[in-house]
C-alpha positions in Angstrom: 29.2 12.4 -1.4 25.4 12.6 -0.8 23.0 13.0 -3.7 22.4 16.7 -4.5 18.9 15.9 -5.5 16.1 15.1 -3.1 12.5 15.2 -2.2 11.1 18.6 -1.0 9.0 17.0 1.8 8.3 13.8 3.6 4.9 13.5 1.8 6.9 13.8 -1.4 9.0 10.8 -0.4 5.9 8.8 0.8 4.0 9.3 -2.4 7.0 8.6 -4.6 7.9 5.5 -2.7 4.2 4.4 -2.6 4.0 5.1 -6.3 6.9 2.8 -6.9 5.4 0.1 -4.8 1.8 0.5 -6.2 2.4 -0.8 -9.7 1.6 -3.8 -11.9 2.6 -6.0 -9.0 -0.4 -4.8 -7.1 -3.0 -4.3 -9.9 -2.0 -7.1 -12.2 -0.2 -9.8 -10.2 -1.6 -9.7 -6.7 -5.3 -10.4 -7.6 -4.6 -13.5 -9.7 -2.3 -14.9 -7.0 -4.9 -14.2 -4.3 -7.6 -15.8 -6.5 -5.4 -18.9 -7.3 -4.1 -19.6 -3.8 -7.2 -19.5 -1.7 -8.5 -16.0 -1.5 -8.9 -15.0 2.1 -6.1 -17.4 3.4 -3.7 -15.9 0.9 -4.7 -12.4 1.9 -4.1 -13.2 5.6 -0.7 -14.8 4.9 0.3 -11.8 2.8 -0.7 -9.3 5.6 1.4 -11.2 8.2 4.4 -11.3 5.8 4.1 -7.6 5.0 4.3 -6.7 8.7 7.3 -8.9 9.3 9.5 -10.1 6.4 8.5 -7.2 4.1 8.8 -4.5 6.7 12.3 -5.6 7.7 13.6 -5.4 4.1 11.7 -2.2 3.3 13.1 -0.2 6.2 16.6 -1.7 5.8 16.9 -0.5 2.2 15.6 3.0 3.0 18.1 3.1 5.9 21.0 2.1 3.7 20.1 4.9 1.3 19.7 7.6 3.9 22.8 6.5 5.8 25.1 6.9 2.8 23.2 9.3 0.5 24.1 7.0 -2.4 22.5 4.6 -4.9 22.8 0.8 -4.4 26.4 0.4 -5.8 27.8 3.4 -4.0 26.0 2.5 -0.7 27.3 -1.1 -0.6 30.8 0.1 -1.6 30.9 2.7 1.2 29.5 0.4 3.9 31.8 -2.5 2.9 34.9 -0.3 2.7 37.9 -1.8 4.6 36.2 -5.2 5.0 38.0 -8.3 3.8 37.0 -11.8 2.8 33.3 -12.5 2.6 32.2 -9.3 4.3 34.2 -7.4 1.6 32.6 -9.5 -1.1 29.1 -8.4 0.1 29.6 -5.2 -1.9 28.6 -7.2 -5.0 25.1 -7.0 -3.6 25.0 -3.3 -4.7 25.7 -4.3 -8.3 22.9 -7.0 -8.1 20.5 -4.4 -6.7 21.4 -2.0 -9.5 21.2 -4.6 -12.3 17.7 -5.7 -11.4 15.9 -2.4 -12.5 18.1 -2.3 -15.6 16.7 -5.6 -16.7 13.1 -4.8 -15.6 12.6 -1.4 -17.1 12.6 -2.5 -20.8 10.1 -5.3 -20.4 8.1 -3.2 -18.0 7.7 -0.6 -20.8 6.6 -3.4 -23.1 3.8 -4.4 -20.6 3.0 -0.7 -20.1 2.6 -0.5 -23.9 0.1 -3.3 -23.7 -1.9 -1.5 -21.1 -1.8 1.7 -23.2 -3.1 -0.2 -26.1 -6.1 -1.5 -24.1 -6.8 2.0 -22.9 -7.0 3.1 -26.5 -9.0 0.1 -27.5 -11.5 0.5 -24.7 -12.1 4.1 -25.6 -12.6 3.4 -29.3 -13.9 -0.2 -29.6 -17.1 -1.8 -28.2 -16.0 -4.1 -25.4 -17.7 -7.0 -27.1 -14.9 -7.0 -29.7 -12.6 -8.2 -26.9 -14.8 -11.0 -25.8 -16.8 -12.0 -28.8 -20.3 -13.0 -27.7 -19.5 -13.1 -24.0 -21.8 -10.2 -23.3 -24.8 -12.3 -24.5 -23.5 -15.8 -23.7 -21.1 -15.8 -20.7 -18.5 -18.5 -20.9 -19.1 -21.2 -18.3 -16.7 -21.5 -15.4 -13.5 -23.1 -16.4 -14.1 -22.8 -20.1 -11.4 -21.0 -22.2 -11.9 -17.3 -22.9 -10.9 -17.8 -26.5 -12.2 -14.6 -28.0 -10.5 -12.3 -25.6 -7.4 -14.5 -25.5 -7.3 -14.4 -29.3 -7.5 -10.6 -29.3 -4.6 -10.3 -26.9 -2.6 -12.9 -28.8 -3.1 -11.2 -32.1 -2.0 -7.9 -30.7 1.3 -9.1 -29.1 2.3 -11.2 -32.0 1.9 -8.4 -34.5 5.1 -6.6 -35.3 4.4 -2.8 -35.4 1.4 -2.1 -33.1 3.0 -3.3 -29.8 6.2 -1.6 -30.9 4.4 1.8 -31.3 2.7 1.5 -27.9 6.0 0.4 -26.2 7.8 3.5 -27.6 4.9 5.7 -26.6 4.9 4.5 -23.0 8.7 4.9 -22.9 8.6 8.5 -24.2 6.1 9.5 -21.5 8.2 7.8 -18.9 11.5 9.4 -20.0 9.8 12.9 -20.2 8.8 12.7 -16.5 12.2 11.5 -15.3 14.0 14.1 -17.4 12.2 16.8 -15.4 14.2 15.7 -12.3 13.4 14.3 -8.9 11.3 17.2 -7.6 9.6 18.5 -10.8 9.2 15.1 -12.4 9.2 12.1 -10.0 7.8 13.8 -6.9 5.2 16.0 -8.7 3.9 13.2 -11.0 3.3 11.0 -8.0 1.5 13.8 -6.1 -0.9 13.9 -9.0 -1.2 10.3 -10.1 -1.4 8.6 -6.7 -4.5 10.3 -5.4 -6.2 9.7 -8.8 -5.2 6.1 -8.8 -6.7 5.5 -5.3 -10.0 7.3 -6.3 -10.3 5.1 -9.4 -9.6 1.9 -7.4 -12.3 2.8 -4.8 -14.7 3.7 -7.6 -14.4 0.4 -9.3 -14.6 -1.5 -6.0 -18.0 0.3 -5.3 -19.2 -0.7 -8.8 -18.2 -4.3 -8.3 -20.0 -4.4 -4.9 -23.3 -4.0 -6.6 -22.8 -6.6 -9.3 -25.2 -9.6 -9.3 -23.6 -12.6 -7.5 -20.6 -10.6 -6.3 -21.3 -11.5 -2.7 -19.8 -14.9 -3.0 -16.7 -13.3 -4.5 -16.3 -11.0 -1.4 -16.7 -14.0 0.9 -14.1 -16.0 -1.1 -11.6 -13.1 -1.0 -12.2 -11.9 2.6 -12.9 -15.0 4.6 -9.8 -17.2 5.3 -10.4 -20.9 4.5 -7.6 -22.9 6.4 -8.3 -25.9 4.1 -6.8 -24.0 1.2 -3.6 -23.2 3.0 -0.3 -24.8 1.9 3.4 -24.0 1.9 2.9 -22.6 -1.6 0.6 -20.0 -0.1 3.5 -18.7 1.9 6.0 -19.0 -1.0 3.9 -17.1 -3.5 3.0 -14.4 -0.9 6.7 -13.9 -0.2 7.5 -13.7 -3.9 4.7 -11.1 -4.3 6.2 -8.9 -1.6 9.2 -8.1 -3.9 6.7 -6.8 -6.6 4.5 -5.0 -4.1 7.0 -3.3 -1.9 9.6 -2.6 -4.6 12.3 -4.3 -2.5 15.6 -5.7 -3.9 15.5 -3.4 -6.9 17.7 -0.6 -5.6 14.6 1.7 -5.7 14.2 2.1 -2.0 17.9 2.6 -1.5 17.8 5.4 -4.1 14.7 7.0 -2.6 16.3 6.7 0.9 19.3 8.6 -0.5 16.9 11.4 -1.5 15.4 11.6 2.0 16.4 14.5 4.3 18.1 13.6 7.5 15.4 15.4 9.5 12.6 13.3 8.1 11.0 10.7 10.2 12.1 7.5 8.5 10.0 5.1 10.6 6.8 7.0 10.0 7.5 7.4 6.3 8.2 3.7 5.8 5.0 2.8 7.8 3.0 5.0 5.5 4.5 3.5 2.3 3.8 0.0 3.8 0.2 1.0 4.5 -0.6 2.6 1.1 1.0 -0.3 -0.8 -0.9 -2.9 1.2 -4.1 -1.0 0.9 -3.7 -0.8 -2.9 -3.0 -4.5 -3.2 -6.1 -5.3 -1.0 -8.3 -3.0 -3.0 -7.0 -4.4 -6.3 -8.1 -7.8 -5.2 -11.4 -6.4 -4.0 -12.2 -4.9 -7.4 -11.2 -7.9 -9.5 -11.9 -11.1 -7.6 -15.6 -10.4 -6.8 -16.1 -9.4 -10.5 -14.5 -12.6 -11.7 -16.5 -14.8 -9.3 -19.7 -12.9 -10.3 -18.9 -13.7 -13.9 -17.8 -17.3 -13.7 -18.0 -18.6 -10.1 -15.3 -19.5 -7.7 -13.9 -22.0 -10.3 -13.0 -19.1 -12.6 -11.2 -17.3 -9.7 -9.2 -20.4 -8.7 -8.3 -21.0 -12.4 -6.9 -17.4 -12.7 -3.6 -17.0 -14.5 -1.3 -14.1 -15.4 -3.8 -13.3 -18.2 -6.4 -12.2 -15.7 -6.1 -8.5 -16.6 -5.7 -8.7 -20.4 -7.8 -11.8 -21.1 -10.4 -12.4 -18.4 -11.3 -8.8 -17.3 -12.4 -7.6 -20.8 -14.8 -10.5 -20.9 -16.0 -9.7 -17.4 -16.6 -6.1 -18.5 -18.6 -7.3 -21.5 -21.1 -8.9 -19.3 -22.0 -5.9 -17.1 -23.8 -2.6 -17.5 -21.6 0.3 -18.8 -18.8 -2.4 -19.1 -16.9 -0.5 -21.8 -16.6 2.7 -19.7 -15.8 0.8 -16.5 -13.2 -1.1 -18.6 -11.7 2.1 -19.8 -11.4 3.4 -16.2 -9.9 0.1 -15.1 -7.2 0.1 -17.7 -6.4 3.8 -17.1 -5.9 2.8 -13.5 -3.6 0.0 -14.5 -1.7 2.4 -16.8 -1.3 5.0 -14.0 0.0 2.2 -11.7 2.4 1.0 -14.3 3.6 4.5 -14.9 4.3 5.3 -11.2 6.4 2.1 -10.8 8.2 2.5 -14.1 9.2 6.1 -13.2 10.8 4.8 -10.0 12.7 2.1 -11.9 14.0 4.5 -14.4 14.9 7.1 -11.8 17.0 4.4 -10.0 18.9 3.6 -13.2 19.5 7.3 -14.0 20.7 8.0 -10.4 23.0 4.9 -10.4 24.6 5.5 -13.8 25.0 9.2 -13.1 26.8 8.6 -9.8 29.0 5.7 -10.9 30.0 7.2 -14.3 30.1 10.8 -12.9 27.7 11.9 -15.7 25.2 14.8 -15.7 21.5 13.7 -15.6 20.8 14.2 -19.3 23.7 11.9 -20.4 22.6 9.3 -17.9 19.1 9.4 -19.2 20.4 9.0 -22.8 22.3 5.8 -21.8 19.1 4.5 -20.1 17.0 5.2 -23.1 19.4 3.4 -25.4 19.3 0.4 -23.1 15.5 0.4 -22.9 15.2 0.6 -26.7 17.8 -2.1 -27.3 16.3 -4.7 -24.9 12.7 -3.5 -25.3 12.6 -3.9 -29.1 14.0 -7.5 -28.8 11.4 -8.2 -26.1 8.5 -6.9 -28.3 9.7 -9.0 -31.2 10.0 -12.0 -28.9 6.3 -12.8 -29.8 6.8 -12.4 -33.5 10.2 -12.3 -35.3 12.0 -13.9 -32.3 9.2 -16.2 -31.2 11.5 -19.2 -31.5 14.2 -17.6 -29.2 14.1 -19.2 -25.8 17.0 -17.7 -23.7 16.6 -20.4 -20.9 16.4 -23.4 -23.2 19.4 -24.9 -21.5 17.3 -25.3 -18.3 14.8 -28.1 -18.8 12.0 -26.6 -16.7 12.2 -23.2 -18.5 13.1 -24.2 -22.0 9.8 -22.9 -23.4 9.9 -19.4 -21.8 9.9 -16.5 -24.3 12.1 -13.5 -24.0 9.9 -11.4 -21.7 9.2 -14.4 -19.3 12.9 -15.2 -19.3 13.9 -11.6 -18.3 11.2 -11.7 -15.7 12.4 -15.0 -14.3 16.0 -13.9 -14.1 15.3 -10.6 -12.5 12.4 -11.4 -10.2 12.8 -15.0 -9.3 16.6 -15.2 -9.1 18.3 -11.9 -8.8 15.9 -10.2 -6.4 16.0 -12.9 -3.6 19.9 -12.9 -4.0 20.0 -9.1 -3.8 17.8 -9.2 -0.6 20.1 -11.8 0.9 23.1 -9.5 0.4 21.1 -6.5 1.9 20.3 -8.6 5.0 23.9 -9.6 5.4 25.0 -6.0 4.9 22.7 -4.9 7.7 23.4 -7.7 10.2 27.0 -8.6 9.7 28.7 -5.7 7.9 27.1 -2.6 9.5 25.6 -4.2 12.5 22.0 -3.9 13.7 22.8 -1.5 16.5 24.3 1.1 14.1 21.3 0.5 11.8 18.9 1.1 14.7 20.7 4.3 15.6 20.2 5.7 12.1 16.6 4.6 12.0 15.8 6.1 15.4 16.9 9.6 14.4 13.8 11.8 14.6 11.7 8.6 15.0 9.8 6.7 17.6 10.4 3.1 16.6 8.0 0.6 18.2 8.9 -2.3 15.9 12.6 -2.3 16.5 12.7 -5.7 18.3 10.5 -7.2 15.5 12.9 -5.7 12.9 16.0 -7.2 14.6 14.3 -10.6 15.1 13.2 -10.8 11.4 16.6 -9.7 10.1 18.4 -12.3 12.3 16.0 -15.3 12.1 13.3 -14.9 9.5 14.5 -13.1 6.3 17.3 -15.2 5.0 15.5 -18.6 5.5 12.4 -17.2 3.7 14.5 -15.8 0.9 16.3 -19.2 0.4 12.9 -20.9 0.2 11.7 -18.4 -2.5 15.0 -18.9 -4.4 14.9 -22.7 -4.2 11.3 -22.8 -5.3 11.9 -20.5 -8.2 14.8 -22.4 -9.5 13.0 -25.7 -9.2 15.2 -27.2 -6.5 12.2 -27.2 -4.1 9.1 -28.9 -5.3 
């Protein structure tokens, strides 16, 4: 039975799917990876992978959803019905796709709470408080950003403040999803996505006129082959999961909400374009600013703390830095919200379908799960700071609770989920049947590329990502 809910128009699907894709993965993760792995050469590698590896998985998941009208568990179960042996076992891929967002949403709300805190702080506190004397005495390239790092560390290790912002972010998220697909998910993305892109472009223009930013633009936009390595490819492939929201059950769920008369190929192309544009612009607004502040060395030394530690110090050095910082963190907050909405919507849809529950009861179960795991994650930096869930693995014995959840979901489960989706398309359903579904109401110019990638490229790439993440490939 097809989902009774759905998007009212194709643009509603495009904006909702793009909102899912344009999240913390683009604004928070993509810039620091691009900075760390060679700037322009990482960008070029990423673009090539988006058009091949990423596109194949993105259109596959949307096709699975529209073909069955069900969430990940129901879709895999229906398509694997009657199959025996390994092809029957492939249905477990639906459960893996469904479990990923259940793990991600709680800690995503924790990070969303951090962003909300920085929005509040930027609006009420002089930016110099974040970075000490950075505004007067910029830290030399490569030196530790101790003041801003201390501010962030003091915040996340306190007990109640991060808890309050976590719950605040969760309440807003639940309120949107409770309104339903059309009034909540679709409408919120129609409002937030245009605002988000306007803010990104505005900060890009601001950064273009910063002193010494020219070298940052060259570093980011001009490929340097000498900085290329196999890690450039591995990290770019890993980033695609974050950027395109693949292997999370989201695109399967949103595909189920699509109308049969909608042009699937055109819709997916637009999602691919908007997401890639957002990632590109995110790098364009952050990397030149970091280079202008601390030189190329500062960019190459970038870490996951780029947004919360380095950027406040960058803003402290520039004119109107506090207000630009406020706009920046509002942008990150909107991006986090659009992605979190899609993650929660996927969980609500799956639980509602599988347990035959009305939407309100499914939301209640999701809220209980978010609070249970989220509270433990928040306290992972204070009360439970000595808890290391992956202590039994030597390479990951020091990971805290949030990092452990992130590693399990993103580095292990998502590549596995994508492998099962590929096998489902190629061996269980068959690429010709897949192509027939996709060609409905669509002119498909990349059909051969899709089939080539699904048969030859995707699974080897996913195995490399998985082996690298688990430490079996150095």
